[in-house]
C-alpha positions in Angstrom: 0.0 0.0 0.0 1.5 3.4 -1.0 1.9 6.2 1.4 -0.2 9.3 1.0 1.5 12.3 -0.7 0.3 14.7 2.0 0.3 12.9 5.4 -0.2 16.2 7.2 -3.7 16.4 5.8 -4.8 13.0 7.0 -8.0 13.3 9.1 -7.6 12.8 12.8 -9.7 13.2 15.9 -8.4 15.4 18.7 -8.1 14.0 22.2 -11.4 14.3 23.9 -13.3 14.9 20.7 -17.0 14.2 21.0 -19.1 14.3 17.9 -21.1 16.2 16.9 -19.5 19.6 17.3 -22.2 22.3 18.1 -22.9 24.4 15.0 -25.0 27.5 16.0 -26.8 29.7 13.6 -24.7 32.8 12.6 -25.0 35.8 10.2 -22.3 36.6 7.7 -21.8 39.3 5.0 -21.8 38.4 1.3 -18.5 39.5 -0.2 -20.0 39.2 -3.7 -22.2 42.2 -2.9 -19.0 44.4 -2.5 -17.4 43.2 -5.7 -16.7 45.1 -8.9 -18.8 43.4 -11.6 -16.0 43.9 -14.1 -13.8 41.7 -11.9 -10.5 43.4 -13.0 -8.6 42.4 -9.8 -9.5 38.8 -10.3 -9.2 38.4 -14.1 -6.7 41.1 -15.0 -3.7 38.7 -14.7 -5.4 35.6 -16.1 -4.0 34.0 -19.2 -7.2 32.2 -20.0 -10.8 32.4 -18.8 -13.1 29.7 -20.2 -16.7 28.7 -19.5 -16.9 25.0 -18.8 -20.6 24.7 -19.7 -23.2 27.4 -20.7 -24.9 27.2 -17.3 -22.3 26.3 -14.7 -18.5 26.5 -14.2 -15.7 28.8 -15.3 -12.0 27.8 -15.5 -9.3 30.5 -14.9 -5.7 29.9 -15.8 -2.7 32.1 -14.7 -4.1 33.2 -11.3 -2.9 32.1 -7.8 -5.7 32.4 -5.2 -3.1 33.0 -2.5 -1.9 36.2 -4.2 -5.3 37.8 -4.6 -6.0 41.0 -2.7 -9.3 41.7 -0.9 -10.9 43.1 -4.1 -9.9 40.0 -6.0 -11.3 37.7 -3.3 -14.6 39.7 -3.4 -14.7 39.3 -7.1 -14.1 35.6 -6.8 -17.1 35.3 -4.5 -19.2 37.2 -7.1 -18.1 34.9 -10.0 -18.7 31.8 -7.9 -22.2 33.1 -7.2 -22.8 33.7 -10.9 -21.3 30.6 -12.3 -21.7 28.1 -9.4 -18.1 26.7 -9.7 -14.8 28.4 -10.4 -11.9 26.1 -11.3 -8.2 26.9 -10.8 -5.3 24.6 -11.7 -1.7 24.3 -10.4 -2.4 26.2 -7.2 0.1 26.7 -4.3 -2.9 26.8 -1.9 -2.2 23.4 -0.4 1.4 24.4 0.4 0.8 27.9 2.0 0.1 26.3 5.4 -3.1 26.0 7.5 -2.9 29.5 9.0 -2.7 31.2 5.6 -5.5 29.0 4.3 -7.7 30.0 7.2 -6.8 33.7 6.6 -7.8 33.5 2.9 -11.1 31.6 3.6 -12.0 33.7 6.6 -12.4 36.7 4.2 -15.7 35.1 3.2 -17.2 34.9 6.7 -17.1 32.7 9.8 -15.3 29.4 9.1 -17.9 26.7 8.7 -17.3 23.8 11.0 -18.0 20.2 10.0 -19.8 18.8 13.0 -19.0 15.1 12.6 -15.8 14.5 10.6 -12.1 14.4 11.5 -9.6 17.0 10.5 -5.8 17.4 10.0 -3.8 17.4 13.2 -3.2 20.9 14.6 -6.3 22.3 12.8 -10.0 22.2 13.6 -13.4 21.1 12.2 -13.3 24.0 9.7 -11.1 21.6 7.7 -13.0 18.7 6.1 -10.8 16.0 4.6 -12.2 13.1 2.6 -9.7 10.3 2.5 -9.8 6.6 1.5 -7.0 4.2 0.6 -7.1 0.5 -0.1 -7.9 -0.4 3.5 -8.8 2.5 5.5 -10.2 6.1 5.5 -13.4 7.8 6.5 -15.2 6.7 3.4 -14.0 3.1 3.2 -17.1 1.5 4.6 -19.4 3.6 2.5 -17.5 3.1 -0.8 -16.8 -0.6 -0.4 -14.5 -1.7 -3.2 -15.2 1.4 -5.3 -13.1 4.6 -5.3 -16.0 6.9 -6.3 -18.8 8.5 -4.3 -21.6 8.6 -6.8 -24.2 10.5 -4.8 -25.6 14.0 -5.7 -25.6 16.2 -2.6 -25.1 19.6 -1.2 -22.6 19.7 1.7 -23.7 20.2 5.3 -27.4 20.9 4.7 -28.2 19.6 8.1 -26.5 22.6 9.8 -28.3 25.9 10.4 -25.9 27.7 8.0 -24.8 25.7 4.9 -21.4 26.7 3.6 -21.3 29.8 1.3 -18.1 30.2 -0.7 -16.3 26.9 -0.2 -12.7 26.1 -1.1 -12.5 22.5 -2.5 -9.2 21.1 -3.7 -7.7 17.7 -4.6 -4.5 16.6 -3.0 -4.1 13.1 -4.5 -6.3 11.1 -6.9 -6.3 7.3 -7.4 -3.5 6.1 -9.6 -6.1 4.2 -11.7 -7.8 7.6 -12.5 -11.0 9.2 -11.3 -11.2 11.8 -8.7 -13.6 13.8 -10.7 -16.4 15.8 -9.2 -19.6 16.6 -11.1 -21.6 19.8 -10.4 -25.0 20.9 -11.5 -26.9 24.2 -11.5 -29.9 24.3 -9.2 -30.8 27.7 -10.8 -31.2 26.0 -14.2 -33.2 23.2 -12.5 -35.6 25.7 -11.0 -36.0 27.6 -14.3 -36.8 24.4 -16.1 -39.9 23.9 -14.0 -43.4 25.2 -14.9 -44.7 28.3 -13.2 -47.3 26.2 -11.3 -44.6 23.7 -10.1 -42.3 26.6 -9.0 -45.1 28.1 -7.0 -45.8 24.8 -5.3 -42.1 24.2 -4.4 -41.7 27.7 -3.1 -44.1 26.8 -0.2 -42.1 23.8 0.9 -39.4 23.4 3.5 -37.1 20.4 3.8 -36.0 18.6 7.0 -32.3 17.7 6.9 -30.4 15.4 9.3 -26.9 14.1 9.7 -28.3 10.7 10.8 -27.4 8.2 8.1 -29.7 5.4 7.0 -27.4 2.9 8.6 -27.5 4.8 11.9 -31.3 4.8 11.8 -31.3 1.0 11.3 -28.7 0.5 14.1 -30.3 2.5 16.9 -33.8 3.4 15.7 -35.1 6.6 14.1 -36.0 8.5 17.3 -32.6 8.1 18.9 -30.7 8.7 15.7 -32.5 11.9 15.0 -32.2 13.0 18.7 -28.4 12.5 18.5 -27.9 14.1 15.1 -27.6 17.6 13.8 -30.9 18.6 12.2 -32.2 21.7 10.4 -35.1 22.8 8.3 -34.5 24.9 5.2 -36.7 26.5 2.4 -36.6 24.6 -0.8 -36.6 27.7 -3.0 -34.8 31.0 -2.2 -33.5 34.1 -4.0 -29.7 33.9 -4.1 -28.5 36.8 -1.8 -25.9 38.0 -4.4 -27.4 37.3 -7.8 -31.0 37.7 -6.7 -32.2 34.8 -8.9 -34.4 32.0 -7.7 -32.9 28.6 -7.2 -33.6 25.3 -5.6 -31.4 25.3 -2.6 -30.8 24.0 0.9 -29.8 27.3 2.4 -31.4 29.1 5.3 -32.4 32.7 6.1 -30.1 35.2 4.5 -29.9 38.9 5.2 -31.2 40.9 2.3 -30.4 44.6 1.6 -33.0 47.1 0.2 -32.0 50.6 -0.9 -34.5 53.3 -0.1 -35.1 56.4 -2.3 -32.8 58.5 0.0 -30.0 56.0 -0.4 -30.3 54.4 3.1 -29.9 50.7 3.3 -32.5 48.4 5.1 -31.3 45.0 6.2 -34.1 42.4 6.4 -34.7 38.7 6.4 -37.7 36.6 5.2 -39.1 33.9 7.4 -42.0 31.5 7.1 -43.1 30.6 3.6 -41.0 32.0 0.7 -43.8 32.4 -1.8 -43.9 36.1 -2.9 -47.7 35.8 -3.4 -48.3 34.5 0.2 -50.1 36.6 2.8 -47.4 38.8 4.3 -46.7 40.3 7.7 -43.8 42.6 8.9 -42.0 41.7 12.1 -40.7 44.7 14.2 -38.0 43.5 16.6 -37.5 44.6 20.2 -35.2 47.1 21.8 -32.3 46.8 21.1 -32.5 44.2 18.4 -32.2 43.3 14.7 -34.0 41.4 12.1 -32.5 38.1 13.3 -35.1 38.1 16.1 -37.8 37.3 13.5 -36.7 33.7 13.2 -38.8 33.1 16.4 -41.9 33.3 14.1 -40.5 31.0 11.4 -41.9 27.6 12.3 -45.4 28.9 13.1 -45.5 31.0 9.9 -44.7 27.9 7.8 -47.4 26.0 9.5 -50.0 28.7 8.8 -48.8 29.8 5.3 -47.6 33.2 6.2 -44.6 35.1 4.9 -42.8 37.3 7.5 -40.5 40.2 6.5 -38.3 41.2 9.4 -36.4 44.5 8.9 -33.7 46.0 11.1 -34.5 49.6 12.2 -32.0 52.3 11.3 -28.6 51.9 12.9 -29.1 48.2 13.8 -27.3 45.4 11.9 -26.6 46.6 8.4 -29.4 49.2 8.2 -28.1 52.8 7.7 -28.4 55.0 10.7 -30.9 57.9 10.2 -30.0 61.2 11.8 -32.6 62.8 14.0 -35.3 60.2 13.1 -38.5 60.2 15.1 -41.2 57.6 15.6 -43.4 58.8 12.7 -40.5 58.5 10.2 -40.6 54.8 10.3 -44.0 54.2 8.6 -42.5 55.9 5.5 -39.6 53.3 5.5 -42.0 50.4 5.8 -44.3 51.6 3.1 -41.4 52.1 0.7 -39.9 48.7 1.6 -43.3 47.1 0.9 -43.4 48.9 -2.5 -39.9 47.6 -3.3 -41.0 44.1 -2.4 -44.3 44.5 -4.3 -46.3 43.8 -1.2 -49.8 45.4 -1.6 -51.5 44.4 1.6 -49.8 43.4 4.9 -50.1 43.2 8.7 -47.5 44.1 11.3 -46.3 42.4 14.5 -44.5 44.7 16.9 -42.7 43.0 19.8 -41.7 44.9 23.0 -39.8 48.0 21.7 -41.2 47.3 18.2 -44.7 47.9 19.5 -44.7 51.8 19.2 -43.5 51.5 15.6 -46.4 49.1 14.8 -48.8 51.7 16.3 -47.2 54.5 14.3 -47.7 52.5 11.1 -51.3 51.9 12.0 -51.8 55.7 12.4 -50.0 56.7 9.2 -50.4 53.9 6.6 -53.8 53.7 4.8 -56.0 50.6 5.6 -56.0 49.4 2.0 -52.2 48.7 2.6 -51.8 48.0 6.4 -54.8 45.9 7.3 -54.1 45.6 11.0 -51.4 45.1 13.7 -50.6 42.9 16.7 -48.3 43.7 19.5 -46.6 41.3 22.0 -45.6 43.0 25.3 -45.5 46.3 23.4 -44.1 49.5 24.9 -46.5 52.4 25.2 -46.1 56.2 25.6 -43.7 57.0 28.5 -46.4 59.3 30.0 -48.3 56.1 30.9 -45.5 55.8 33.6 -42.4 53.6 34.0 -43.2 52.2 37.4 -42.8 48.4 37.5 -40.3 48.3 34.7 -36.8 46.9 35.1 -34.5 49.6 36.4 -32.2 49.6 33.4 -34.9 50.2 30.9 -36.6 52.9 33.0 -33.2 54.7 33.5 -32.4 54.6 29.7 -35.8 56.1 28.8 -35.3 58.9 31.4 -31.7 59.7 30.5 -31.8 59.3 26.7 -33.7 62.5 25.7 -31.1 64.7 27.6 -27.9 62.8 27.2 -28.1 60.6 24.1 -24.4 60.7 23.1 -23.0 59.8 26.6 -25.7 57.0 26.8 -24.6 55.6 23.4 -21.0 55.5 24.7 -22.1 53.7 27.8 -24.2 51.2 25.9 -21.3 50.4 23.6 -18.9 50.0 26.4 -21.3 47.8 28.5 -22.7 45.7 25.6 -21.3 46.6 22.2 -17.7 45.6 22.8 -18.8 42.2 24.1 -21.3 41.7 21.3 -18.6 42.4 18.7 -15.9 40.2 20.3 -15.7 37.6 17.5 -12.9 35.7 19.2 -15.0 35.1 22.3 -18.6 34.9 21.2 -19.5 33.0 24.3 -19.0 36.2 26.4 -22.3 37.7 25.1 -24.2 34.5 25.7 -22.9 34.3 29.3 -23.8 38.0 29.9 -27.3 37.5 28.6 -27.6 34.2 30.5 -26.9 36.0 33.7 -29.4 38.8 32.9 -32.2 36.5 31.8 -31.9 34.2 34.8 -32.3 37.2 37.1 -35.7 38.0 35.7 -39.1 36.4 36.4 -39.2 32.6 36.8 -41.2 32.2 33.6 -38.7 34.3 31.6 -35.8 32.4 33.0 -37.5 29.1 32.1 -38.2 30.3 28.6 -34.6 31.4 28.1 -33.3 28.1 29.4 -35.7 25.7 27.7 -36.5 27.4 24.3 -33.2 27.0 22.5 -34.5 28.6 19.3 -35.7 31.7 21.2 -32.3 31.9 23.0 -30.4 31.7 19.7 -32.7 34.3 18.1 -32.2 36.8 21.0 -28.4 36.3 21.1 -28.1 36.8 17.3 -30.5 39.8 17.4 -28.5 41.4 20.2 -25.1 40.7 18.7 -26.2 42.3 15.4 -27.9 45.3 17.1 -24.4 46.4 18.2 -22.7 45.9 14.8 -22.5 49.7 14.3 -22.0 50.6 18.0 -24.3 51.7 20.8 -25.5 55.0 19.5 -28.5 53.6 17.6 -29.7 52.0 20.9 -29.3 55.3 22.7 -31.2 57.2 20.0 -34.0 54.7 20.0 -34.2 55.1 23.8 -34.6 58.8 23.1 -37.5 58.1 20.7 -39.3 55.7 23.1 -38.6 58.0 26.1 -39.9 61.1 24.4 -43.2 62.4 23.1 -44.3 60.1 20.2 -45.5 63.0 18.1 -49.1 62.0 18.4 -51.6 61.0 21.1 -52.6 57.3 21.3 -56.2 58.2 21.0 -55.4 60.0 17.7 -55.1 56.5 16.1 -58.2 55.4 14.2 -58.9 51.8 15.1 -61.8 49.7 13.9 -62.7 46.4 15.5 -60.3 43.6 14.5 -57.5 45.9 13.4 -55.5 45.9 16.6 -54.8 43.1 19.1 -52.4 43.4 22.0 -51.0 40.3 23.7 -49.5 40.9 27.2 -48.4 38.6 30.1 -49.7 39.5 33.5 -46.2 38.7 35.1 -44.2 41.0 32.7 -41.7 43.2 34.6 -40.1 44.6 31.4 -43.2 46.2 30.1 -45.9 46.1 32.8 -49.4 44.9 31.8 -51.0 48.1 33.0 -49.6 50.1 30.0 -51.6 47.9 27.6 -54.6 48.1 29.8 -54.4 51.9 29.6 -54.0 51.7 25.8 -57.3 49.8 25.3 -59.0 52.4 27.6 -58.0 55.0 25.0 -58.7 52.7 22.0 -61.9 50.8 22.9 -62.0 49.0 19.6 -58.6 47.4 20.3 -58.5 44.0 21.8 -56.3 43.0 24.8 -55.4 39.4 25.4 -54.0 38.9 28.9 -51.9 35.8 29.2 -52.0 34.4 32.7 -48.7 33.4 34.2 -46.7 34.7 31.2 -44.0 37.4 31.3 -41.9 39.1 28.7 -40.0 36.3 27.1 -42.4 33.5 27.8 -45.0 35.3 25.8 -43.2 34.0 22.7 -44.7 30.7 23.5 -48.0 32.2 22.2 -46.6 33.1 18.8 -48.7 30.5 17.1 -51.9 32.3 18.2 -50.4 35.6 17.0 -49.5 34.3 13.6 -53.1 32.9 13.1 -54.5 36.4 14.1 -52.1 38.2 11.6 -53.1 35.9 8.8 -56.8 36.1 9.7 -56.7 39.9 9.4 -55.4 39.5 5.8 -58.1 36.9 4.9 -61.1 39.1 6.0 
């Protein structure tokens, strides 16, 4: 038996390794969106550029990936998005060392970790080595006497984030030949379908698992699935860079819309992906970002609702808006709805998102905005701040008079931790301590609802992406006069439903009770025993109500 040419790349398991490695959901930028469409930095030094097939694959000769600058790497991401596969030959990539390989690939976002396979000694699960010789290797049992793996697949679909731009290279091929990899275009596959079939598929989501058929037979389906990495993904999405539909196994990507004044709005789409489906907007809490909207995803799929979750100005990748007030936001939402060709919609405002939902109900005509729901929604500060957590009450009081110093304090207390990419666990530990100090039902929801926990961590982390000033300014907005009186809002029966827990110490129930006194046509649903976070357990009822408004 011959020795491998590159023994340093042989897959190993580190001491104490226990599969599977946890793979949490994360958000990453798309470098292809930054790229120059002309691709001069990538292709300027090429001696040959050839399309392998009309629909997929481009081969480039005369370019070393390891020598590309950041512009060239961005342009490579764009070309990979456009052509699916980009092929380079005679690369020094395998010889530049693991650290340099990580440096290059990290340009494209957080390094994806394979949760179950081994990796070269001295590296980590971001390296995925497929190896088989005559007698051993991590594919030997699967391949049997063959040297080929003739199975169509997309890598790592059972993880919350499937790989984006992946670097795939061959170290050694069998002496008998082979080692080829076939690729296909899922964009072409989608475009070959009839319009009716496309619409049908756009409503579907697929459940993916790392549990193999053999593992299911060995220990049973229930145990195999419980021990596996599992994820659910939409079958059809718009590619975040090329904005074309494709069959895919990807998950919820951040989209960017450009408003008429040039500001960017970051948003995500949850629930069903059909553009013709009934649609609701999700307004996140304070502070927060569009990542929070994933808490509606499963319920929205069950009930056939599409959910658009935007980040407000200054949060995540949404452009900060100088001197904005509460009544500015309805204009943004109406313009975003127009850009997305949404004619009729409802709105869900959660906690600090509640005032924005009410502002939209006041400003947007009923032929567009049919109705709103709030969950533990904030109300005008003149209703009083008694019973609120001390930190929230203090921020609302201070912000109108000292916005800039408050922004500095928020960034120092929360922002630096949220942006610490080398120690992401610090934010989770900080939030864990805070949540467990709240009401028993909130602490229980935080501990037991893993999806809610991840949504809030991601939402908070991305709310601090641009610093703490957006949070301070929003505290200024929520702690000041709204620019209208609550009873100025015209509400007909069935157009406004407020959900509130009677144990809420973030936003006390009495503020919603005061709201329905001023708006007698609004409906208040008091959830016994529920508090601020635990109210999310009622999201199924809220989704049904939002869709019901649209069906009337």
